[in-house]
N, C-alpha and C positions, 0 to 999 in steps of 0.2 A: 355508520356508512360502510359498506363493503367495497373493497378495491382490489383489483388484480395488480400485482407488482412483482418484479423480479427482485432478488436480494442476494447479497454476499454476506455470509456469516462472519462477524468480526470477533465475537466472544460469547461464551455461554457460562453462566455462573449458577451454581447450585442454589436452590431456594426451597427451604423446607425439606420434607422427606422425599418427595417425588417430582418436584418441579424445577425448572431453571428459568432464569431471566436471560434472554438472548439479545445481544446487541447486533443489529443487522443493518447494513448499508443498503437501502432500497432505492430502486430506480425512480419511484414516484414521490416518496416522502423524505429522502435523505436518510440519515441515521435515526433509527427508531429502537426503542427497547420493548421487548415482547415477553409477556408471561406465557410460558409453555408448560401446561400442567400434565402430570402423569408420565412424563418422558422417562423418568428414572424408576418407574414402578416395575417390580419383578412379577407382580400378580397378573398383569395384563400384557399380552404379547403385543409389542409395538416396535417399529423400526425408526422412531423419531430421533433417537440418540445419534444415529449416523448422519442425520440431516443437519445437525447443529455443530459439526466440526468447523473450526476456523478455515476460511476460504471456500467453504461449500457454497455452490450457487443454487439458488432456489427459485421455483415458481410458487407464488403464494397468493392466497386470498385472505386478506386481513380486515379486521375491524379497525376503523380509524375514528377516534373521538378526539377532536381538537382540544389541546391543553391537558389531555390525560397524561399522567406520568408513565404508565405502562399500557401498552396496547395488547391486543390479542390476535392470534392467528387462527383462522377458521380451517384452512387447508394449506398444506405445503408438500412439495415434491421436488426431486432433483430437477434443476433446469439444465444441468450439464454433468455428466459422469466423468470424473477424471480417470485417466488411464494410469498415470504414474505420479502425479504431483504430490499426493498425500502419502505415498510410500517411499519415494526417492528422497534420501536424506538431504541432498543438495537442493532439490526443488522445494522440498518442504521447509527448509531453513529460509530460503529466499521468500517463500510465500508468507511465513510467519513474520518476517521482518516487514514485509509490505503491508500486512494486516495491522501490525502495530502502528505503522505510520498513519494509516487511515484512522485508526482509533485516536491517535494524538491530534491529528490535523482537522478532522471533520467535527463541526458542532452538530448537536442533535437538531432534528426538525428543519433542516436547511437543505432542500433538494440541490443536487449537483449532478445533473444528468450527463454532462460531458465527461466528468471524472468517473461516473459509474460505468458508462459504456467503455471507456478506456480500460478501467480495471477489469471488467469482464473479459475483454480481448486479451489483456496482459496475462491473466491466469490461464486462459485457454492456450495461448501461444507457448507459454512456458511448459505446459503439460505436453504439448506436441513435440517440442524441440529436445535435442539431446542435452544431457547434463553438462557436457563440456562446451556448449554453445551459449550458455545463459549467464556467464559470470558478470556481464555488464548490465543485466536486468535490474538489479537493485538501484544502481545510480540513475539509470534511465527512468525508473519509476518515481524516484523521489524528485527528480528534476521536473518531470511532467506533472506530478501532483502540485508542486509549488507553483508552476506556471498557471495551471488551471484554477488555482485558488487565489491568484492575483499576486503571487510572490515571484515574479519573473526577473531573471537576471538582466541587468542593463548592458547593452552593447554586445559585441562579438569578439572572439579571439582574432587577432591579426598581428602582424609584425609591429604595428603602431600601438596596439593595445594588448600586450602579451601577459599582463599581470591580472590576477584575481584579487579584487579589493573587497574584503568582507564588509567594511562599514559603508562603502559606497554601493555595495550590492551588485557588483558586476565587473566587467573587464575594464582595465585602466592602463594609461600610458605611464603611470608612475608606480614604482614598487611600493607596496604598503608596508607599514609597521604593524605587525600582527603576531598573535601567538600561533596562528596557523598560516604558515607561508607556503604558497603553492608555487612550484618551479615551472619553468616554461613548458616542459614536456607534459606535465599534469594539466596545465591550463589549456594547452592545445587539445589534449584528449577530451576534456570537458567541452571544449568548443565543438569537437567532432560529435560528441553525444548529442549536443543541442540541435544539430541539423539532421539527425537520423529521423526518418519517417516510417520505416518498416522494421518490425521486430527482428526479422531475419538479417538485417544489415548491422545489428549491434555487435555481432561476433567479429566484424571487420575492424572495429575500433580497437587499436593496439594499446593495451594497458596490462601491467602486471598487478599482482595482488596489493603491493604496497601503494602504488599510485591510486588504485581503485578505492582503497579504504581511507587514504588521505583525503581524497575528494569527497567521499561520503561524510567524513568528519567535518570538512569545510562547509558542505552544503547544509548539514544539520545545524551547524553554528549560524549559518546564514538565516535559516528558518527561525532559530531562536531569537534573532534580532527583529523578527516580524510578527511573531505570535507568542503568547504566554502559555500556550497549551502543550508545548512540545515535551518538556520534561526529559528524562533520560530514556534513550531507546535501548531497552534491556536486551533485545534480540541481536543487537549489533555485534556483541561479543561472540555469540554463537556463530553468526554469519562469518565473522572474520576467521574463526577456527575451521569452518567448513570450506570456504573459498580461498584456498592458498595456492 
């Protein structure tokens, strides 16, 4: 069956001499693995390699065979051309962190249209905004991903519930005993992130680099308590070095 779908490239791995296996988050089927043949051939002029960089947005016509391990792509082209995201070191580092999160969190063959639409807008807004305005994007992205996948934090920050409790999974009135203790300023900042609705409002949430990464570590630990697929987020170290 042929199907039109948009997609966000998550990963492309070499296969044989000329092919790759591409993992793509699609709007219609969720995460799918596609065999793309001839993309690495020097004998035939093609532009497919540039289409399979992580975070690239695609318009595709794909073959879909239920229960097949690898699907195939009939046609693909750019759905959106980035102006700065894949060249700017700050934006690209945030994008690669976000792509790794999607790879860790999303199961294959499970459509997630709300998260797909959010991810498309997220990458486009990051592309449009200045590099010094997007430091809070990674924390916003991981919180939104968790919420859309059913891992929503309980409660809200307030003077009555100023503590983040990792094991209860949300804000609490009682200070927790934990390896990752979040202070009041950090808990308030996360509370502010939770009520943001526009990407352009993220720059108004006041956080320094230490607070930002402490909260990222806490939220990753929170997700570890809810899913067995997280593993170590390798790109977090690079992100921490870039966003200082």
